[in-house]
DRENPA-3360 file (N, C-alpha, C; in nm, 2 decimals, always signed):
BEGIN
1 = XXXXXXXX = +2.29/+4.71/+1.17/+2.30/+4.60/+1.29/+2.17/+4.52/+1.28 ~ +2.06/+4.58/+1.33/+1.94/+4.49/+1.33/+1.90/+4.44/+1.20 ~ +1.93/+4.51/+1.08/+1.91/+4.45/+0.95/+1.98/+4.32/+0.93 ~ +2.10/+4.31/+0.99/+2.17/+4.18/+0.96/+2.12/+4.09/+1.05 ~ +2.10/+4.14/+1.18/+2.05/+4.03/+1.27/+1.90/+3.97/+1.21 ~ +1.81/+4.04/+1.16/+1.68/+4.00/+1.10/+1.72/+3.90/+0.99 ~ +1.81/+3.94/+0.91/+1.85/+3.86/+0.79/+1.90/+3.72/+0.83 ~ +1.97/+3.72/+0.94/+2.04/+3.59/+1.00/+1.93/+3.51/+1.04;
9 = XXXXXXXX = +1.84/+3.56/+1.10/+1.71/+3.51/+1.16/+1.64/+3.44/+1.06 ~ +1.61/+3.51/+0.97/+1.52/+3.46/+0.86/+1.60/+3.36/+0.78 ~ +1.73/+3.37/+0.77/+1.80/+3.25/+0.70/+1.79/+3.13/+0.78 ~ +1.82/+3.14/+0.92/+1.79/+3.03/+1.00/+1.65/+2.97/+1.00 ~ +1.56/+3.03/+0.98/+1.42/+2.98/+0.99/+1.40/+2.91/+0.85 ~ +1.45/+2.97/+0.73/+1.44/+2.91/+0.61/+1.52/+2.76/+0.62 ~ +1.63/+2.77/+0.67/+1.69/+2.65/+0.68/+1.63/+2.54/+0.76 ~ +1.56/+2.58/+0.87/+1.49/+2.49/+0.94/+1.37/+2.42/+0.86;
17 = XXXXXXXX = +1.30/+2.50/+0.81/+1.20/+2.45/+0.71/+1.25/+2.36/+0.59 ~ +1.37/+2.41/+0.54/+1.42/+2.32/+0.41/+1.47/+2.16/+0.48 ~ +1.53/+2.17/+0.59/+1.55/+2.05/+0.66/+1.44/+1.95/+0.69 ~ +1.34/+2.04/+0.75/+1.21/+1.95/+0.80/+1.16/+1.89/+0.66 ~ +1.14/+1.97/+0.56/+1.06/+1.91/+0.45/+1.12/+1.80/+0.38 ~ +1.27/+1.83/+0.39/+1.35/+1.71/+0.32/+1.37/+1.58/+0.42 ~ +1.35/+1.61/+0.54/+1.34/+1.48/+0.62/+1.20/+1.42/+0.64 ~ +1.09/+1.51/+0.63/+0.97/+1.44/+0.63/+0.90/+1.42/+0.51;
25 = XXXXXXXX = +0.94/+1.46/+0.41/+0.85/+1.46/+0.27/+0.87/+1.31/+0.23 ~ +0.78/+1.25/+0.18/+0.77/+1.13/+0.12/+0.73/+1.14/-0.03 ~ +0.71/+1.26/-0.09/+0.68/+1.28/-0.22/+0.80/+1.28/-0.31 ~ +0.92/+1.29/-0.26/+1.05/+1.30/-0.34/+1.02/+1.38/-0.46 ~ +0.96/+1.51/-0.46/+0.95/+1.59/-0.57/+1.09/+1.67/-0.61 ~ +1.19/+1.62/-0.56/+1.32/+1.66/-0.59/+1.41/+1.55/-0.62 ~ +1.51/+1.57/-0.70/+1.62/+1.47/-0.74/+1.76/+1.50/-0.66 ~ +1.82/+1.41/-0.62/+1.95/+1.41/-0.55/+2.03/+1.28/-0.64;
33 = XXXXXXXX = +2.13/+1.31/-0.69/+2.20/+1.21/-0.76/+2.28/+1.10/-0.65 ~ +2.25/+0.97/-0.68/+2.32/+0.85/-0.58/+2.40/+0.77/-0.68 ~ +2.46/+0.67/-0.63/+2.53/+0.57/-0.72/+2.43/+0.49/-0.78 ~ +2.31/+0.48/-0.74/+2.22/+0.39/-0.82/+2.11/+0.47/-0.89 ~ +2.12/+0.60/-0.86/+2.02/+0.68/-0.94/+2.07/+0.82/-0.97 ~ +2.12/+0.81/-1.10/+2.17/+0.92/-1.15/+2.16/+0.91/-1.30 ~ +2.18/+1.02/-1.40/+2.14/+1.02/-1.55/+2.26/+0.96/-1.61 ~ +2.36/+0.95/-1.55/+2.48/+0.88/-1.62/+2.46/+0.72/-1.63;
41 = XXXXXXXX = +2.37/+0.66/-1.55/+2.36/+0.53/-1.55/+2.28/+0.49/-1.69 ~ +2.33/+0.38/-1.75/+2.24/+0.36/-1.88/+2.13/+0.26/-1.84 ~ +2.02/+0.31/-1.92/+1.89/+0.24/-1.90/+1.82/+0.24/-2.04 ~ +1.77/+0.12/-2.07/+1.67/+0.12/-2.18/+1.55/-0.02/-2.16 ~ +1.46/+0.01/-2.22/+1.37/-0.09/-2.21/+1.42/-0.24/-2.28 ~ +1.38/-0.34/-2.21/+1.42/-0.47/-2.24/+1.36/-0.51/-2.37 ~ +1.42/-0.62/-2.46/+1.36/-0.66/-2.58/+1.22/-0.69/-2.57 ~ +1.17/-0.78/-2.47/+1.03/-0.79/-2.47/+0.94/-0.66/-2.44;
49 = XXXXXXXX = +0.99/-0.58/-2.37/+0.94/-0.45/-2.34/+0.92/-0.34/-2.46 ~ +1.03/-0.35/-2.55/+1.03/-0.29/-2.67/+0.91/-0.31/-2.75 ~ +0.89/-0.44/-2.74/+0.78/-0.47/-2.81/+0.62/-0.41/-2.75 ~ +0.63/-0.40/-2.63/+0.51/-0.35/-2.57/+0.52/-0.19/-2.57 ~ +0.64/-0.13/-2.58/+0.64/+0.00/-2.60/+0.58/+0.05/-2.73 ~ +0.61/-0.03/-2.84/+0.57/-0.02/-2.99/+0.40/-0.05/-2.98 ~ +0.35/-0.15/-2.91/+0.22/-0.17/-2.89/+0.15/-0.03/-2.83 ~ +0.20/+0.02/-2.73/+0.14/+0.13/-2.66/+0.15/+0.24/-2.73;
57 = XXXXXXXX = +0.26/+0.26/-2.81/+0.26/+0.38/-2.89/+0.17/+0.39/-3.02 ~ +0.13/+0.28/-3.06/+0.02/+0.27/-3.15/-0.11/+0.29/-3.14 ~ -0.13/+0.32/-2.99/-0.27/+0.37/-2.96/-0.28/+0.53/-2.98 ~ -0.18/+0.60/-3.01/-0.18/+0.76/-3.00/-0.14/+0.80/-3.16 ~ -0.20/+0.91/-3.21/-0.15/+0.95/-3.33/-0.02/+1.02/-3.29 ~ +0.06/+1.01/-3.41/+0.22/+1.06/-3.42/+0.24/+1.19/-3.36 ~ +0.14/+1.27/-3.36/+0.17/+1.41/-3.31/+0.12/+1.42/-3.18 ~ +0.08/+1.31/-3.11/+0.04/+1.31/-2.96/+0.13/+1.20/-2.90;
65 = XXXXXXXX = +0.27/+1.17/-2.92/+0.32/+1.10/-2.86/+0.33/+1.11/-2.71 ~ +0.35/+1.22/-2.68/+0.35/+1.25/-2.52/+0.23/+1.19/-2.45 ~ +0.12/+1.17/-2.52/+0.02/+1.11/-2.44/+0.05/+0.98/-2.38 ~ +0.13/+0.91/-2.41/+0.18/+0.77/-2.38/+0.29/+0.79/-2.27 ~ +0.28/+0.91/-2.19/+0.38/+0.91/-2.08/+0.36/+0.81/-1.97 ~ +0.22/+0.81/-1.94/+0.19/+0.74/-1.82/+0.19/+0.58/-1.84 ~ +0.14/+0.53/-1.93/+0.15/+0.38/-1.96/+0.32/+0.33/-1.97 ~ +0.38/+0.44/-2.03/+0.53/+0.39/-2.06/+0.60/+0.40/-1.91;
73 = XXXXXXXX = +0.58/+0.49/-1.84/+0.64/+0.53/-1.72/+0.61/+0.39/-1.63 ~ +0.46/+0.36/-1.63/+0.43/+0.24/-1.57/+0.49/+0.10/-1.60 ~ +0.54/+0.11/-1.72/+0.59/-0.02/-1.79/+0.75/+0.00/-1.73 ~ +0.81/+0.09/-1.75/+0.96/+0.09/-1.70/+0.95/+0.08/-1.55 ~ +0.88/+0.13/-1.46/+0.87/+0.10/-1.33/+0.84/-0.04/-1.29 ~ +0.77/-0.11/-1.37/+0.78/-0.27/-1.36/+0.91/-0.32/-1.40 ~ +0.94/-0.29/-1.51/+1.08/-0.34/-1.53/+1.19/-0.33/-1.43 ~ +1.19/-0.21/-1.37/+1.29/-0.18/-1.30/+1.27/-0.21/-1.14;
81 = XXXXXXXX = +1.18/-0.31/-1.12/+1.14/-0.35/-0.99/+1.06/-0.28/-0.90 ~ +0.98/-0.17/-0.96/+0.89/-0.13/-0.87/+0.94/+0.04/-0.83 ~ +1.04/+0.09/-0.90/+1.07/+0.23/-0.88/+1.15/+0.28/-1.02 ~ +1.13/+0.42/-1.03/+1.17/+0.49/-1.14/+1.30/+0.58/-1.14 ~ +1.41/+0.50/-1.16/+1.55/+0.60/-1.15/+1.52/+0.70/-1.26 ~ +1.61/+0.81/-1.24/+1.60/+0.92/-1.34/+1.64/+0.89/-1.49 ~ +1.71/+0.79/-1.50/+1.77/+0.73/-1.63/+1.65/+0.68/-1.69 ~ +1.55/+0.61/-1.63/+1.45/+0.55/-1.69/+1.35/+0.65/-1.75;
89 = XXXXXXXX = +1.33/+0.76/-1.66/+1.25/+0.86/-1.72/+1.31/+0.93/-1.82 ~ +1.44/+0.95/-1.85/+1.50/+1.00/-1.95/+1.47/+0.92/-2.08 ~ +1.48/+0.79/-2.05/+1.44/+0.67/-2.17/+1.32/+0.71/-2.22 ~ +1.23/+0.72/-2.14/+1.09/+0.73/-2.17/+1.05/+0.88/-2.24 ~ +1.13/+0.98/-2.20/+1.14/+1.10/-2.28/+1.18/+1.09/-2.41 ~ +1.30/+1.00/-2.44/+1.34/+1.00/-2.58/+1.23/+0.93/-2.68 ~ +1.14/+0.82/-2.62/+1.06/+0.75/-2.68/+0.94/+0.86/-2.71 ~ +0.90/+0.94/-2.64/+0.78/+1.02/-2.68/+0.84/+1.16/-2.73;
97 = XXXXXXXX = +0.97/+1.19/-2.75/+1.03/+1.29/-2.79/+0.99/+1.43/-2.74 ~ +1.00/+1.42/-2.60/+0.99/+1.55/-2.52/+1.10/+1.59/-2.42 ~ +1.13/+1.69/-2.39/+1.21/+1.73/-2.29/+1.19/+1.64/-2.16 ~ +1.32/+1.61/-2.12/+1.30/+1.50/-1.99/+1.22/+1.57/-1.86 ~ +1.23/+1.70/-1.84/+1.15/+1.75/-1.76/+0.99/+1.74/-1.78 ~ +0.94/+1.72/-1.89/+0.80/+1.70/-1.91/+0.79/+1.55/-1.85 ~ +0.85/+1.46/-1.85/+0.85/+1.34/-1.80/+0.87/+1.33/-1.63 ~ +0.97/+1.42/-1.60/+0.96/+1.44/-1.44/+0.86/+1.51/-1.38;
105 = XXXXXXXX = +0.78/+1.60/-1.44/+0.66/+1.66/-1.40/+0.56/+1.54/-1.38 ~ +0.53/+1.44/-1.47/+0.45/+1.36/-1.43/+0.49/+1.26/-1.34 ~ +0.60/+1.20/-1.32/+0.63/+1.11/-1.24/+0.64/+1.16/-1.12 ~ +0.66/+1.30/-1.09/+0.67/+1.35/-0.95/+0.52/+1.38/-0.90 ~ +0.42/+1.39/-0.98/+0.29/+1.44/-0.97/+0.21/+1.32/-0.92 ~ +0.23/+1.20/-0.95/+0.13/+1.09/-0.94/+0.20/+0.99/-0.84 ~ +0.12/+0.95/-0.73/+0.17/+0.87/-0.62/+0.20/+0.74/-0.66 ~ +0.15/+0.68/-0.78/+0.16/+0.58/-0.84/+0.30/+0.55/-0.88;
113 = XXXXXXXX = +0.36/+0.64/-0.90/+0.51/+0.64/-0.95/+0.60/+0.64/-0.85 ~ +0.69/+0.55/-0.80/+0.79/+0.54/-0.70/+0.91/+0.60/-0.73 ~ +0.95/+0.70/-0.67/+1.09/+0.74/-0.69/+1.21/+0.68/-0.60 ~ +1.16/+0.61/-0.52/+1.26/+0.56/-0.45/+1.25/+0.40/-0.45 ~ +1.34/+0.31/-0.39/+1.33/+0.17/-0.40/+1.21/+0.13/-0.31 ~ +1.15/+0.01/-0.36/+1.03/-0.04/-0.30/+1.07/-0.20/-0.28 ~ +0.99/-0.26/-0.20/+1.00/-0.40/-0.20/+0.95/-0.48/-0.30 ~ +0.99/-0.60/-0.34/+0.93/-0.67/-0.45/+0.78/-0.68/-0.42;
121 = XXXXXXXX = +0.74/-0.67/-0.30/+0.59/-0.67/-0.28/+0.58/-0.54/-0.21 ~ +0.50/-0.45/-0.28/+0.49/-0.31/-0.22/+0.34/-0.32/-0.16 ~ +0.33/-0.30/-0.02/+0.21/-0.32/+0.03/+0.17/-0.17/+0.07 ~ +0.05/-0.12/+0.02/-0.01/+0.02/+0.03/-0.15/+0.01/+0.11 ~ -0.14/+0.08/+0.22/-0.26/+0.08/+0.31/-0.34/+0.19/+0.26 ~ -0.48/+0.15/+0.24/-0.58/+0.27/+0.23/-0.59/+0.35/+0.35 ~ -0.56/+0.48/+0.36/-0.56/+0.58/+0.46/-0.67/+0.67/+0.47 ~ -0.78/+0.65/+0.36/-0.90/+0.74/+0.38/-1.00/+0.70/+0.47;
129 = XXXXXXXX = -1.08/+0.82/+0.50/-1.19/+0.78/+0.60/-1.26/+0.67/+0.63 ~ -1.31/+0.60/+0.54/-1.38/+0.48/+0.54/-1.29/+0.37/+0.61 ~ -1.20/+0.35/+0.55/-1.09/+0.24/+0.58/-1.03/+0.29/+0.72 ~ -1.01/+0.41/+0.74/-0.96/+0.46/+0.90/-1.06/+0.42/+0.98 ~ -1.18/+0.45/+0.98/-1.30/+0.41/+1.07/-1.30/+0.28/+1.08 ~ -1.27/+0.19/+0.99/-1.27/+0.03/+1.00/-1.15/-0.03/+1.04 ~ -1.04/+0.07/+1.09/-0.94/+0.01/+1.14/-0.81/+0.00/+1.05 ~ -0.78/+0.09/+0.95/-0.67/+0.09/+0.88/-0.53/+0.13/+0.94;
137 = XXXXXXXX = -0.54/+0.19/+1.04/-0.43/+0.23/+1.14/-0.38/+0.11/+1.19 ~ -0.48/+0.02/+1.25/-0.44/-0.10/+1.32/-0.38/-0.20/+1.21 ~ -0.43/-0.20/+1.09/-0.36/-0.28/+0.98/-0.23/-0.25/+0.95 ~ -0.20/-0.11/+0.93/-0.05/-0.06/+0.92/+0.02/-0.09/+1.02 ~ -0.01/-0.07/+1.15/+0.06/-0.11/+1.26/+0.11/-0.26/+1.26 ~ +0.02/-0.35/+1.22/+0.03/-0.50/+1.23/+0.11/-0.52/+1.14 ~ +0.13/-0.45/+1.02/+0.24/-0.49/+0.92/+0.36/-0.44/+0.94 ~ +0.38/-0.31/+1.00/+0.51/-0.24/+1.03/+0.56/-0.33/+1.14;
145 = XXXXXXXX = +0.49/-0.38/+1.24/+0.56/-0.44/+1.34/+0.59/-0.60/+1.30 ~ +0.51/-0.64/+1.23/+0.54/-0.78/+1.17/+0.67/-0.77/+1.08 ~ +0.69/-0.68/+1.00/+0.81/-0.66/+0.91/+0.93/-0.60/+0.98 ~ +0.90/-0.54/+1.08/+1.02/-0.45/+1.14/+1.09/-0.34/+1.07 ~ +0.99/-0.30/+1.00/+1.02/-0.14/+0.92/+0.92/-0.03/+0.96 ~ +0.97/+0.09/+0.92/+0.88/+0.22/+0.94/+0.81/+0.22/+0.79 ~ +0.71/+0.29/+0.78/+0.65/+0.34/+0.65/+0.76/+0.38/+0.54 ~ +0.74/+0.33/+0.43/+0.81/+0.36/+0.32/+0.96/+0.30/+0.34;
153 = XXXXXXXX = +1.00/+0.23/+0.44/+1.13/+0.15/+0.43/+1.12/+0.00/+0.37 ~ +1.23/-0.05/+0.33/+1.24/-0.17/+0.27/+1.28/-0.28/+0.36 ~ +1.22/-0.39/+0.38/+1.28/-0.49/+0.46/+1.41/-0.55/+0.43 ~ +1.52/-0.59/+0.50/+1.64/-0.62/+0.46/+1.66/-0.73/+0.36 ~ +1.56/-0.80/+0.35/+1.56/-0.91/+0.24/+1.52/-0.86/+0.10 ~ +1.47/-0.73/+0.11/+1.42/-0.66/+0.00/+1.29/-0.70/-0.06 ~ +1.20/-0.79/+0.02/+1.09/-0.84/-0.03/+0.99/-0.74/-0.01 ~ +0.98/-0.67/+0.11/+0.85/-0.60/+0.14/+0.87/-0.44/+0.16;
161 = XXXXXXXX = +0.80/-0.39/+0.13/+0.81/-0.22/+0.17/+0.61/-0.19/+0.20 ~ +0.61/-0.09/+0.28/+0.47/-0.05/+0.34/+0.47/+0.09/+0.30 ~ +0.36/+0.12/+0.23/+0.34/+0.27/+0.21/+0.17/+0.31/+0.24 ~ +0.13/+0.42/+0.19/-0.01/+0.45/+0.21/-0.05/+0.51/+0.09 ~ -0.16/+0.47/+0.05/-0.25/+0.53/-0.08/-0.38/+0.60/-0.03 ~ -0.41/+0.68/-0.10/-0.56/+0.75/-0.07/-0.66/+0.65/-0.12 ~ -0.79/+0.68/-0.13/-0.89/+0.60/-0.15/-0.88/+0.51/-0.27 ~ -0.88/+0.38/-0.26/-0.88/+0.29/-0.36/-1.02/+0.26/-0.43;
169 = XXXXXXXX = -1.11/+0.32/-0.39/-1.25/+0.29/-0.44/-1.33/+0.18/-0.42 ~ -1.31/+0.13/-0.30/-1.38/-0.01/-0.25/-1.42/+0.01/-0.11 ~ -1.48/+0.13/-0.07/-1.52/+0.17/+0.06/-1.59/+0.05/+0.12 ~ -1.69/-0.01/+0.04/-1.79/-0.08/+0.12/-1.71/-0.22/+0.18 ~ -1.59/-0.24/+0.14/-1.50/-0.36/+0.18/-1.38/-0.32/+0.28 ~ -1.39/-0.19/+0.33/-1.29/-0.14/+0.41/-1.29/-0.24/+0.54 ~ -1.15/-0.23/+0.59/-1.02/-0.17/+0.54/-0.97/-0.25/+0.42 ~ -0.87/-0.20/+0.37/-0.82/-0.28/+0.24/-0.67/-0.26/+0.22;
177 = XXXXXXXX = -0.61/-0.33/+0.16/-0.47/-0.27/+0.11/-0.47/-0.32/-0.05 ~ -0.35/-0.27/-0.09/-0.31/-0.31/-0.23/-0.19/-0.38/-0.23 ~ -0.15/-0.46/-0.30/-0.02/-0.54/-0.31/+0.00/-0.53/-0.46 ~ +0.12/-0.44/-0.49/+0.20/-0.44/-0.62/+0.31/-0.54/-0.63 ~ +0.29/-0.63/-0.70/+0.39/-0.76/-0.71/+0.48/-0.73/-0.82 ~ +0.62/-0.67/-0.77/+0.72/-0.68/-0.87/+0.81/-0.78/-0.87 ~ +0.78/-0.88/-0.81/+0.87/-1.03/-0.79/+0.92/-1.06/-0.91 ~ +0.85/-1.05/-1.04/+0.89/-1.12/-1.16/+0.91/-1.01/-1.26;
185 = XXXXXXXX = +0.91/-0.89/-1.24/+0.91/-0.79/-1.33/+0.79/-0.76/-1.40 ~ +0.82/-0.70/-1.52/+0.69/-0.66/-1.59/+0.64/-0.78/-1.66 ~ +0.69/-0.90/-1.67/+0.62/-1.03/-1.72/+0.53/-1.08/-1.63 ~ +0.56/-1.08/-1.50/+0.46/-1.14/-1.42/+0.39/-1.04/-1.33 ~ +0.39/-0.90/-1.35/+0.35/-0.79/-1.27/+0.19/-0.83/-1.24 ~ +0.17/-0.78/-1.12/+0.04/-0.79/-1.09/-0.01/-0.69/-0.98 ~ -0.12/-0.64/-0.94/-0.18/-0.53/-0.88/-0.30/-0.57/-0.82 ~ -0.32/-0.61/-0.70/-0.44/-0.68/-0.65/-0.47/-0.63/-0.52;
193 = XXXXXXXX = -0.61/-0.61/-0.49/-0.66/-0.56/-0.37/-0.70/-0.68/-0.28 ~ -0.68/-0.63/-0.15/-0.71/-0.74/-0.06/-0.80/-0.66/+0.03 ~ -0.95/-0.70/+0.05/-1.02/-0.63/+0.12/-1.08/-0.69/+0.24 ~ -1.15/-0.61/+0.32/-1.21/-0.67/+0.46/-1.08/-0.75/+0.53 ~ -0.97/-0.67/+0.54/-0.87/-0.75/+0.61/-0.87/-0.72/+0.76 ~ -0.80/-0.79/+0.82/-0.77/-0.79/+0.99/-0.64/-0.80/+1.00 ~ -0.57/-0.73/+1.14/-0.44/-0.74/+1.15/-0.40/-0.90/+1.17 ~ -0.46/-0.98/+1.18/-0.44/-1.13/+1.18/-0.42/-1.17/+1.02;
201 = XXXXXXXX = -0.53/-1.13/+0.94/-0.52/-1.19/+0.82/-0.43/-1.11/+0.74 ~ -0.37/-1.00/+0.77/-0.27/-0.92/+0.67/-0.14/-0.99/+0.70 ~ -0.12/-1.02/+0.83/+0.00/-1.11/+0.85/+0.01/-1.22/+0.78 ~ -0.09/-1.30/+0.78/-0.10/-1.44/+0.72/-0.06/-1.41/+0.55 ~ -0.13/-1.30/+0.50/-0.11/-1.26/+0.35/+0.04/-1.24/+0.34 ~ +0.12/-1.17/+0.40/+0.25/-1.14/+0.41/+0.32/-1.25/+0.41 ~ +0.29/-1.35/+0.50/+0.37/-1.51/+0.50/+0.34/-1.59/+0.37 ~ +0.23/-1.57/+0.33/+0.18/-1.63/+0.21/+0.27/-1.59/+0.09;
209 = XXXXXXXX = +0.26/-1.46/+0.08/+0.37/-1.39/-0.04/+0.52/-1.42/+0.02 ~ +0.58/-1.43/+0.11/+0.70/-1.47/+0.12/+0.74/-1.62/+0.09 ~ +0.63/-1.69/+0.09/+0.66/-1.83/+0.05/+0.66/-1.84/-0.09 ~ +0.61/-1.75/-0.16/+0.59/-1.73/-0.29/+0.43/-1.77/-0.35 ~ +0.35/-1.79/-0.27/+0.21/-1.84/-0.28/+0.14/-1.70/-0.32 ~ +0.02/-1.72/-0.37/-0.06/-1.62/-0.44/-0.20/-1.62/-0.35 ~ -0.20/-1.52/-0.25/-0.32/-1.52/-0.18/-0.44/-1.49/-0.25 ~ -0.57/-1.54/-0.25/-0.68/-1.50/-0.31/-0.71/-1.36/-0.28;
217 = XXXXXXXX = -0.72/-1.28/-0.39/-0.73/-1.13/-0.37/-0.90/-1.09/-0.37 ~ -0.93/-0.99/-0.33/-1.08/-0.94/-0.33/-1.10/-0.95/-0.16 ~ -1.23/-0.98/-0.13/-1.25/-0.98/+0.01/-1.21/-1.10/+0.08 ~ -1.16/-1.08/+0.19/-1.09/-1.18/+0.28/-1.20/-1.22/+0.40 ~ -1.32/-1.19/+0.39/-1.44/-1.24/+0.47/-1.50/-1.33/+0.39 ~ -1.50/-1.46/+0.45/-1.56/-1.57/+0.39/-1.71/-1.57/+0.39 ~ -1.77/-1.47/+0.45/-1.93/-1.47/+0.46/-1.96/-1.38/+0.35 ~ -1.88/-1.31/+0.27/-1.93/-1.24/+0.16/-1.89/-1.27/+0.02;
225 = XXXXXXXX = -1.96/-1.23/-0.06/-1.93/-1.25/-0.21/-1.91/-1.12/-0.26 ~ -1.78/-1.11/-0.31/-1.74/-0.97/-0.38/-1.80/-0.85/-0.27 ~ -1.86/-0.75/-0.32/-1.92/-0.64/-0.22/-2.05/-0.69/-0.17 ~ -2.10/-0.79/-0.20/-2.23/-0.79/-0.15/-2.23/-0.81/+0.00 ~ -2.34/-0.82/+0.08/-2.36/-0.82/+0.23/-2.32/-0.96/+0.28 ~ -2.27/-0.95/+0.41/-2.25/-1.08/+0.47/-2.37/-1.16/+0.48 ~ -2.39/-1.27/+0.44/-2.52/-1.32/+0.47/-2.60/-1.34/+0.33 ~ -2.56/-1.28/+0.23/-2.64/-1.28/+0.13/-2.70/-1.14/+0.10;
233 = XXXXXXXX = -2.75/-1.11/-0.03/-2.82/-1.00/-0.07/-2.97/-1.02/+0.00 ~ -3.03/-0.90/+0.03/-3.16/-0.91/+0.07/-3.24/-0.82/+0.02 ~ -3.19/-0.73/-0.12/-3.26/-0.66/-0.20/-3.20/-0.68/-0.34 ~ -3.25/-0.62/-0.46/-3.21/-0.64/-0.58/-3.19/-0.80/-0.62 ~ -3.27/-0.88/-0.59/-3.26/-1.01/-0.59/-3.28/-1.04/-0.74 ~ -3.34/-0.96/-0.85/-3.37/-1.00/-0.97/-3.31/-0.88/-1.06 ~ -3.34/-0.92/-1.20/-3.31/-0.80/-1.30/-3.37/-0.68/-1.28 ~ -3.36/-0.56/-1.29/-3.43/-0.44/-1.29/-3.54/-0.45/-1.40;
241 = XXXXXXXX = -3.65/-0.39/-1.39/-3.72/-0.39/-1.49/-3.71/-0.26/-1.58 ~ -3.71/-0.25/-1.71/-3.69/-0.12/-1.79/-3.80/-0.02/-1.76 ~ -3.76/+0.11/-1.75/-3.85/+0.22/-1.74/-3.97/+0.19/-1.86 ~ -4.09/+0.21/-1.81/-4.20/+0.20/-1.89/-4.22/+0.31/-1.99 ~ -4.16/+0.43/-1.97/-4.17/+0.56/-2.03/-4.10/+0.58/-2.17 ~ -4.02/+0.46/-2.21/-3.93/+0.47/-2.31/-3.93/+0.34/-2.40 ~ -3.99/+0.36/-2.52/-3.98/+0.24/-2.61/-3.88/+0.26/-2.70 ~ -3.74/+0.21/-2.68/-3.63/+0.24/-2.76/-3.65/+0.18/-2.90;
249 = XXX = -3.73/+0.05/-2.92/-3.74/+0.01/-3.04/-3.82/+0.10/-3.14 ~ -3.90/+0.19/-3.09/-4.00/+0.28/-3.15/-3.91/+0.41/-3.19 ~ -3.80/+0.43/-3.11/-3.73/+0.57/-3.13/-3.66/+0.57/-3.29;
% end
């Protein structure tokens, strides 16, 4: 009797954790067939992209075709409007001649690959410490409130979605976001940083994108040039002198 009670209790706990992880996970490291994402749906690279596939494959020896998995998945994601259905991953597996699971392993590991639908403009807020200290939470709140969505949801018009990405490598210009532009497929795909953003400026950028305009990327602080300090440089004003201890011409 006690054994059955313990087993039932353990099964209940496992079920609770299973439901929690499925509800709150954004990694999507599992697959559930849906009408628009299942292996029976046909998928292949477009004719222009087949030429790009051939060009990508030419970079790798014939016995290392699997090394092309990341650029091919990226191309497939661009073609498919910013996300990877399982049938697109199967198509990549055929190109590089590996078992599909080898492609699934890559697609589920890297956060750059989206396993669910995103907007034509996928807005990724940097959530790492420097950006957080400089107000990335306020940037995300402004985006979500303006668009009327939650994180990882797509707006009703299909234009925008908001996600989070870890360090984008431009901490000096924190806070920042990335905009992955899938509005024109792989032909017009772009991936741009918008740095030194404020809640007010981020809403302006969204509205420019909505109108089909291309906001100037990079720093949004008019007092800065790229990563330079506001007001201009105060050090390193000339070319550095070479070290006197090495005469390269004499080597």
